[in-house]
N, C-alpha and C positions, 0 to 999 in steps of 0.2 A: 394588743389592746382594742381589735378589733372585733370582737366581741363583746364589748361594750360604749356602751353612747355615754356624755353628761347633756341633759337639757336642765333648764329652765324652764318651770312650770309655776302656777296659779297660786296668791300667796309669799312672791318671793321666796319659793323653796329649786331647793337647787338637786336636784335627780339621779346620781349614778342608776343608771340601767346595767342589764345585760339578755345584747339583741338572742340569746339563745332561748331565752323564755320569754312573757306577755309585756308588753310598756304599759306606761300609762296610756290610761282610755277615758272617755266620756263619762262609763261604768262604774270607773271608782271615783273618779272629778265629782259625780253627781252622788254617790251613796257618804262620798262625807261629808258635801252639803247635808246631807238627811239626814245627819246624828247629830242632835242639837235636844236640850233639853231648852223647856216653854220659857224659865225662866232664872236664870243664872249656868252653874257649869259642873257637871259631874265633880265625884271624888275618885275614882277609880274606874276605866273603863277597858277592855279588852277589844285585841278586833284577833280573828282566831283567820289564819292563814297570809300573811300582811306583806310576801313577795321584800319586794325591797322598800317598803317601806312608805309609798306614797298618800296614803291614804290614816293612818296615825297621823303623820309630819301634818300636812294639813288643818287636822283637827288639835294638834298639838301647838302652828303656827294659829291656830284662831281660837285658843285658849279654850279649849272648850273639857278638857276634865282637868286635874290637877297630875292625876300620875296615868300614863297607860302602858299595859303591857303589850306587847305586836308577840304574835309566835308566828314561827314558819318551820315547820319542815326538812325544805333542802336546803342547804349548809350555805352554798354557793352562794341563794338569796339572802341565806341568816347574815352572812360578810358580807356582803352590800348592803344590807340597809343598817348593819352595826358606824358603816361608814359612814352614812348618810343621816345617819344620828345627829351623829358629833359634827360633821361636817354645816349640819344646818344650825349647830349649838342648841340640843333639843335634852342633850345626853341626862338631865336631871327631868327632864318629864316623861321621857319613854324608855320604856324598858325593853331591849328584842329578849326572846324565847326561843332557842332550837327544841325544837319538839314536835311530834306528833301529836294533832287534836282530841286524836281517841283516846288518849293518854292522856290528856292536862284537866287538872281538879285544883281545888281551892287548898286541898294539902300540899302542894306544890307550888302555886302561883302566891301565896301567902294572903289567905278570902277572898270570897268573895268579892264580886264588882254588882255596881250602879251600873253599868249597857254594855253586853258584850255583841261586838258585830263585822260582820263578812262578806267575803266576795268568793262563794265557793263556786266548786268547780262545777262550770252548766252540764258540761257531757258524763254521760257514763260512758263506764269501762270498756275500750271496743270499742266504741261507737264511731262513728262519723271517719275521717279522712286521719293518720297521725302524720304530728309535726316531728320537722326536719330532725327536732331537738327533745331526749326524753326532757329535759327544765318542763316544756312549752308541753308536750303532752300531760306532763304530772298538775303542771297550773292549771288546763283545761275543762282535766276528766279526774275519774272516781276515782284512786287512785291510792290517795291517802286521807280514801272516806268518803264515802259516799254525805247523803245530803241530810239522811237522820243521821249520821255519825257528826255532824256537824250542830245539825241541829240538840242533840243530847249535849255534846264538850259545852256546848250554851246553858242547858242546863245545869248542869255542873257549877260552872261558872259563876255565874248572873246569880244575885241575889233576887230570894223572892220579893214581886212586886217591880221587878227591875225589866229590862226595854233591851231586845233583839234585834238589832237592826240587819236586814239583807237585801240584799239586790239580788235575781231571781230571771231565770226565763217561762213565757210567762206559758208555756209549752208546757211546764210543773208545772204548775197552780196546784193542782189537785195533788203531788207528791210529798208539796211542800211544806201546805196546810197540814196534810196525815199525819207531816214526821214532826213539825211544832205543834199540835196536839199529845202526841204521842209523850212528845218530852214534856209536856207540864205547858207548853205559852197557848197562852189566848192567842191570833191576830190578831185584831185589834186596829190596825191603818193600814190600806191596799193604793197606790197609786202606777198609773201602766204607764208605761213611756213610748211614746208617738212619735215613728219619723217626718212624719206629717201628716193632717187630716184624714187623707186614704188613705192612707198604711196601716197596716195591722201593729196591733204594739210590739215590739220590743223586747223591751225589759222591763219587771216590774218595780218595788220599791213596798218593804213591806217593816211592820212592826209589827211585833211581838211583846205580850205581858205575861211574866212567867207569873203565875198563880193566878190568871184573873180569871173574871168572871166567862163561864159560855156567853157568844154573842156577842151585839158591840161591835161590831166590822162597820170600818167607816170604809166608804170606798171615793176618793176623790176626783174631783174632777182630771180629768184627760192634760201628762201632762206632753207637749208638741213642741218638736222641735226647730220645724222648719214651717214656715208660713207656706198655705195653699198657691202652688204652683211658682217657690222663687225655691232659693238657696235662703236668702234671710227669715234667721231665728227670730223666732216667737219672743214678744213681748216678757213673757216671766221668765221660760228660757235665758236670754239677757242676763234677768235679775238674779237667775242663781251663780251664773257667772261673775257676774259682778258684788257681788257681796257674798257668795260664801254660802249660800243656806237656802231652806229653799223655802216657800214663802209658807205665813203663819196657820194659814189653810189648811199644806201639806204638811200640818205639824201632828203626831200624838200627841196627845188631849194627857 
């Protein structure tokens, strides 16, 4: 069992994880806080590249959707996700699916979804330093799908007028917007995450509407983790961790 660890994360979720892959991090938690309807909850939503299921589990625990389909290509993580879903009591809410996002469509998954969300691989295949394990390389790099593939998959699954939520890297923003528009999504909301006020942004959170009219992109106030000159979290960041949701001004209209 040295390759596994059991953690208690937010919303009282117990998460079994493999140390051969990527473990639960701030970007996954913030994505779960970013995905929500302004009023009420979603009917059906889908996660592309669910890993061990952390984001879907957090959304289920908060009652954000009646049904969540969580798609994962790596059988190791898929099996862990199934165990996590059962152990946390969400088998009636989350349906795990073993499969490649590049092959997914509404026929396979039983219809379209109100929203799709993803924490896709940030690195191009072959870039940077390889991880010690293949599982981590697949999670970090575009081996089973590029950002274009993820956007195309989201377009096949998301209903007209539905929203694609994702977290990505700021240096690849141009590629992201190009891929979204090519797939029929229009970016409507963008939030940049900064470690502190003196640093460059480290992540972006984007919401794009399928079939949305061109233009109308809203760039929110910056989301800053730490107060200047300290390791104290900002009030906004603390509030997100306390409530499990972005403040209203950070959400798509």
